C-alpha positions in Angstrom: 0.0 0.0 0.0 0.9 3.7 -0.3 1.0 5.7 2.9 0.8 9.4 3.3 2.2 10.9 6.6 1.0 14.4 7.4 3.7 16.5 9.2 7.3 17.2 9.1 8.9 16.9 12.5 10.8 14.3 14.5 7.6 12.3 15.3 6.9 12.0 11.5 10.4 11.0 10.7 10.2 8.2 13.2 6.8 7.1 11.8 8.2 7.2 8.2 11.2 5.1 9.2 9.0 2.4 10.8 6.4 2.4 8.0 9.0 2.3 5.2 10.4 -0.9 6.8 7.0 -2.7 6.4 6.8 -5.3 3.7 3.1 -4.2 3.3 4.1 -0.6 2.3 5.1 0.1 -1.3 5.8 3.7 -0.8 5.7 6.4 1.8 4.8 10.1 1.1 5.1 12.9 3.6 3.6 16.4 3.5 5.6 18.4 4.0 8.3 16.1 5.4 11.9 17.1 6.1 15.4 16.3 4.9 15.6 13.2 7.1 12.2 11.9 5.9 13.3 12.6 2.3 15.9 9.9 2.5 13.3 7.2 2.9 10.1 8.8 1.5 8.7 11.2 -1.1 8.2 14.7 0.4 5.5 16.9 -1.1 4.5 20.5 -0.3 1.7 20.8 2.2 0.0 23.7 0.4 -1.9 25.9 2.9 -2.0 23.0 5.4 -5.8 22.9 5.4 -7.8 19.6 5.5 -8.7 20.0 1.8 -5.1 20.6 0.9 -4.1 17.3 2.5 -7.0 15.6 0.9 -5.9 16.8 -2.5 -2.4 15.4 -1.8 -3.7 12.0 -0.7 -5.8 11.8 -3.9 -2.9 12.9 -6.1 -0.5 10.2 -4.8 -3.3 7.6 -4.6 -2.6 7.0 -0.8 -4.3 3.9 0.6 -3.8 5.2 4.2 -3.1 8.6 5.6 -1.5 8.9 9.1 -1.7 12.3 10.8 1.3 13.4 12.9 0.6 16.8 14.5 -2.4 18.0 16.4 -3.3 21.1 14.3 -4.8 19.3 11.3 -6.7 16.9 13.6 -8.3 19.8 15.5 -9.0 21.5 12.1 -11.0 18.4 11.0 -8.8 16.6 8.5 -10.1 13.2 9.5 -13.7 14.4 8.9 -12.7 15.6 5.5 -11.1 12.4 4.5 -13.9 10.2 5.7 -16.5 12.3 3.9 -14.7 11.4 0.7 -14.2 7.7 1.6 -10.5 7.8 2.2 -8.9 5.8 5.0 -7.1 8.0 7.6 -5.8 7.2 11.1 -6.7 9.8 13.6 -9.6 11.3 15.6 -12.4 13.4 14.3 -12.5 17.1 15.1 -15.0 16.4 17.9 -12.8 13.9 19.6 -9.7 16.1 19.0 -11.2 18.7 21.3 -9.6 16.5 24.1 -6.4 18.3 23.1 -7.7 21.3 21.3 -9.4 22.7 24.4 -8.1 22.2 27.9 -11.5 23.5 29.3 -13.3 20.8 27.3 -10.9 18.1 28.4 -11.2 19.0 32.1 -15.0 19.2 31.9 -15.0 15.8 30.1 -12.8 14.2 32.8 -15.0 15.6 35.6 -18.3 14.5 34.0 -16.9 11.1 33.2 -15.5 10.6 36.7 -12.0 10.0 35.4 -9.3 10.9 37.9 -7.6 14.3 37.4 -6.5 17.4 39.3 -9.1 19.8 40.8 -9.5 22.7 38.5 -11.3 25.9 37.7 -12.0 27.3 34.2 -11.8 31.1 33.6 -12.6 32.9 30.4 -10.3 35.9 31.2 -7.5 37.0 33.4 -9.8 38.8 35.9 -11.9 35.7 36.6 -8.7 33.6 36.7 -7.2 35.9 39.4 -10.4 35.3 41.5 -10.0 31.5 41.0 -6.4 31.6 42.3 -7.7 32.1 45.8 -9.3 28.7 45.8 -5.9 26.9 45.4 -2.7 26.5 47.3 0.8 26.9 45.8 2.4 25.7 43.7 -0.4 26.0 41.2 -0.7 25.0 37.5 -2.0 27.5 34.9 -2.8 26.3 31.4 -3.8 28.0 28.2 -7.0 26.6 26.8 -5.9 26.4 23.2 -3.1 24.6 21.4 0.3 25.9 22.4 2.8 23.3 21.0 3.5 21.9 24.5 4.4 25.3 25.9 1.1 26.6 27.2 1.5 25.4 30.8 3.2 27.3 33.7 3.8 26.0 37.2 3.6 29.1 39.5 5.3 28.9 42.9 3.5 32.0 44.3 0.9 34.6 43.6 3.3 36.9 41.8 4.4 34.1 39.4 0.7 33.2 38.9 -0.2 36.8 37.9 2.8 36.8 35.5 1.6 33.5 34.0 -1.8 35.0 33.3 -0.1 37.8 31.4 2.0 35.5 29.3 -0.6 33.0 28.3 -3.7 33.5 26.2 -7.2 33.2 27.7 -9.4 31.2 28.4 -7.5 29.6 31.2 -7.5 26.4 33.3 -6.3 26.7 36.9 -5.3 23.4 38.4 -4.1 22.0 41.7 -0.5 20.9 41.6 -0.1 17.1 41.6 3.0 15.4 43.2 4.3 12.1 41.8 6.0 10.6 38.8 4.9 11.8 35.4 4.3 9.2 32.7 3.2 9.3 29.0 0.8 6.5 28.2 -0.2 6.1 24.6 -2.6 3.6 22.9 -3.8 3.2 19.4 -7.6 2.7 19.0 -10.2 1.9 16.3 -12.9 3.5 18.4 -13.6 0.4 20.5 -10.5 -1.7 20.8 -7.1 -0.5 22.1 -3.4 -1.7 21.7 -1.1 0.0 24.3 2.4 1.2 23.4 5.2 1.0 25.9 5.3 3.7 28.6 7.6 6.7 28.2 8.6 9.7 30.3 9.0 13.1 28.6 11.2 15.9 29.9 9.4 19.2 29.2 11.5 21.8 31.0 14.4 23.2 29.0 17.2 22.8 31.5 18.6 20.0 33.6 16.7 19.2 36.8 13.4 20.1 35.3 14.2 23.8 35.6 13.4 26.7 33.2 10.3 27.2 31.0 8.4 24.3 29.3 9.3 23.3 25.8 7.7 20.9 23.3 10.0 18.2 24.9 13.7 18.0 25.4 13.9 14.3 25.4 12.3 11.1 26.5 13.0 7.5 27.4 10.9 4.4 26.8 11.2 1.5 29.3 8.7 -1.2 30.3 9.7 -0.7 33.9 8.2 2.8 34.1 4.9 1.2 35.0 4.0 -2.0 36.8 1.4 -4.4 35.3 -1.0 -3.2 37.9 -0.4 0.4 37.0 -1.1 -0.3 33.3 -4.3 -2.1 34.1 -5.5 0.7 36.3 -4.7 3.3 33.5 -6.5 1.2 30.9 -9.6 0.5 33.1 -10.0 3.9 34.8 -8.8 6.3 32.1 -8.2 5.0 28.6 -11.2 2.7 28.0 -13.8 5.1 29.6 -12.5 7.9 27.4 -12.7 5.8 24.2 -16.1 4.5 25.1 -17.4 8.0 25.7 -15.9 9.6 22.6 -15.5 6.8 20.1 -11.9 8.0 19.8 -9.9 6.6 16.8 -6.2 7.2 16.4 -3.4 7.6 18.9 -4.7 8.6 22.4 -2.0 10.0 24.6 -2.7 10.4 28.3 -0.2 12.5 30.1 -0.4 11.2 33.7 0.8 11.8 37.2 1.3 8.7 39.2 0.1 10.0 42.6 -0.2 8.3 45.9 -3.9 7.9 45.1 -3.2 6.3 41.7 -2.9 7.7 38.2 -4.5 11.0 37.4 -4.8 12.7 34.0 -2.7 15.9 33.5 -3.6 16.3 29.8 -4.8 14.4 26.8 -3.0 14.6 23.4 -4.8 13.2 20.4 -1.7 12.0 18.5 1.7 10.5 19.2 3.9 12.5 21.5 7.1 14.2 20.2 9.7 13.3 21.4 8.1 10.1 22.9 7.6 8.6 19.4 11.3 8.5 18.7 12.3 6.1 21.5 9.0 4.1 21.1 9.7 3.5 17.4 13.3 2.7 18.2 12.2 -0.2 20.5 9.3 -1.5 18.3 9.7 -4.8 16.6 6.2 -5.4 15.3 5.1 -4.1 11.9 3.1 -1.0 12.6 1.5 -0.5 9.1 -1.1 -3.3 9.3 -2.2 -2.2 12.7 -2.8 1.4 11.6 -4.6 0.1 8.5 -6.8 -2.2 10.6 -7.6 0.6 13.1 -8.5 3.0 10.3 -10.9 0.3 9.0 -12.4 0.0 12.5 -11.1 -3.6 12.9 -8.1 -3.4 15.2 -7.2 -7.0 16.2 -6.7 -8.2 19.7 -3.0 -8.3 19.6 0.2 -7.1 21.4 3.1 -5.2 19.9 6.5 -6.9 20.3 9.3 -4.8 21.7 13.0 -5.0 22.0 13.9 -5.9 25.6 16.3 -3.0 26.3 15.2 0.6 26.9 15.6 3.5 24.5 16.5 7.2 25.0 16.0 10.3 22.8 18.0 13.4 23.4 16.7 16.6 21.7 19.3 19.0 20.3 17.8 22.5 20.3 18.7 25.8 18.7 20.2 28.5 20.9 17.5 30.5 22.7 14.8 27.8 22.4 12.1 27.8 23.7 12.4 31.6 23.1 13.5 33.3 19.9 16.3 31.5 18.1 18.3 32.0 14.9 17.7 29.5 12.1 20.2 28.7 9.3 23.1 27.3 11.4 25.1 24.6 9.5 24.8 21.1 11.1 27.8 18.8 11.3 28.3 15.3 12.6 25.1 13.4 11.8 26.8 10.7 9.9 29.3 10.2 12.6 26.5 10.0 15.2 24.6 7.4 13.2 27.8 5.4 12.7 27.7 4.6 16.5 24.4 2.8 16.0 22.1 5.7 17.1 19.3 7.0 14.9 19.2 10.8 14.3 15.6 11.9 13.7 15.2 15.2 12.0 12.8 17.7 13.5 13.8 21.3 12.5 16.2 20.9 9.6 16.4 22.1 6.0 18.8 22.1 3.1 20.8 25.3 2.7 20.8 27.5 -0.4 23.1 26.6 -3.2 26.0 24.4 -2.1 25.2 24.8 1.6 24.5 21.5 3.4 22.0 20.7 6.1 21.1 23.6 8.5 18.8 24.4 11.4 15.2 25.4 10.7 13.4 25.1 14.0 13.7 25.2 17.8 14.0 21.5 18.2 16.4 20.4 15.5 17.3 16.8 16.0 16.4 13.8 18.2 19.3 11.6 18.8 17.9 8.2 19.8 19.6 5.0 21.0 18.9 1.8 22.8 20.8 -0.4 25.2 20.8 -3.5 27.3 19.6 -1.4 30.2 18.7 2.2 30.8 22.2 3.2 31.8 23.6 1.8 28.5 20.9 3.4 26.4 21.6 6.8 28.1 25.3 6.4 27.4 24.8 5.5 23.8 22.4 8.4 23.1 24.8 11.0 24.6 27.9 9.5 23.0 26.2 10.0 19.6 24.8 13.5 20.6 28.3 14.7 21.4 29.4 14.1 17.8 26.9 16.6 16.4 27.4 20.3 16.3 25.7 23.5 15.2 26.2 27.0 16.6 24.1 27.6 19.7 23.2 24.0 20.1 22.0 23.0 23.6 20.5 19.9 25.2 19.7 18.5 28.5 22.3 16.2 30.0 19.9 14.3 32.4 17.4 12.6 30.1 16.5 9.3 31.8 18.4 10.0 35.0 15.2 10.0 37.2 14.4 6.5 36.0 18.0 5.4 36.5 17.9 6.7 40.1 14.5 5.0 40.7 15.7 1.6 39.5 18.9 1.9 41.5 17.3 2.8 44.8 
């Protein structure tokens, strides 16, 4: 079959790599793709990025299946547009995508469905949000209602920081109690009724070591079956995932960002697609053929099966542009990717482009590359990922040096 991937970041590069390896896939297309994806797939311009533009691309390449990477097209209704024309597409409808598209909607859904989550208050503007602050103790979590590429969340330690957060984020707002515990990303693929879980991962949102600094789209992640016990996974599926899918008929990748509290798992947020950078270490560990599962789910006939995984954990370290998550300068030449991949690591492209004329690869985004490696244990996987990352260079490059260290400490204690 021919597969079209919508998107052009590290998540989509990882998906392209996995799908291109499938004996059931004749050709992979990506709109718009990136230079890394172009090595294994045909990249086509995304036009204006509207649902109709993607639909026209799928029809022009005669795609048998379209897989949506980022949240924007999902919230805009790309799945609805494809289904209306009888094209197979893997992802949620616009109605179900509100679980990510609106924090207010998601929190109200969780409350009405009796799914465990943090206490919250919704506020349409800063004035009402300031009144709501009095109902919570600090630290407190303040979220922007709309999509913000993973950066619309601020943890405020006191009232001054909370007031500043309300000035920097866009209304409406969600004010939440702060939950203590271990954060986990739990992702399943669903056909609207049945689910197949992926291995658990842990993202690192803050820009600097020790979870300090502002939130980013994700500075790295690791994938390890030991993140959750079997009992934890059952509780998540029974109390959170299945009730959500039953209530919404959700199709696609459902991502539950969870806090494992002393009272059990609680939902921090929903995403309606694969995480980035969680996808990179997940794909690096995956042994099963993903293509037939996505096709079956898009047809509404996901089999009762389990995905096979490599035994060892995997780690992704994001290499970011100088200044990210704030303003950054693009166009910095990138060196060392071939040397990094010669170590056995995979370098997933996120924010890269080809330079003008004879110029080689250069930076084109805040998160530039995701250096991903596996190992016999978490310590080995961390070592392999950082050994490869150190071989890559571009001006201003920065990355966290502690991806996976919390897991390593937990396992060693």
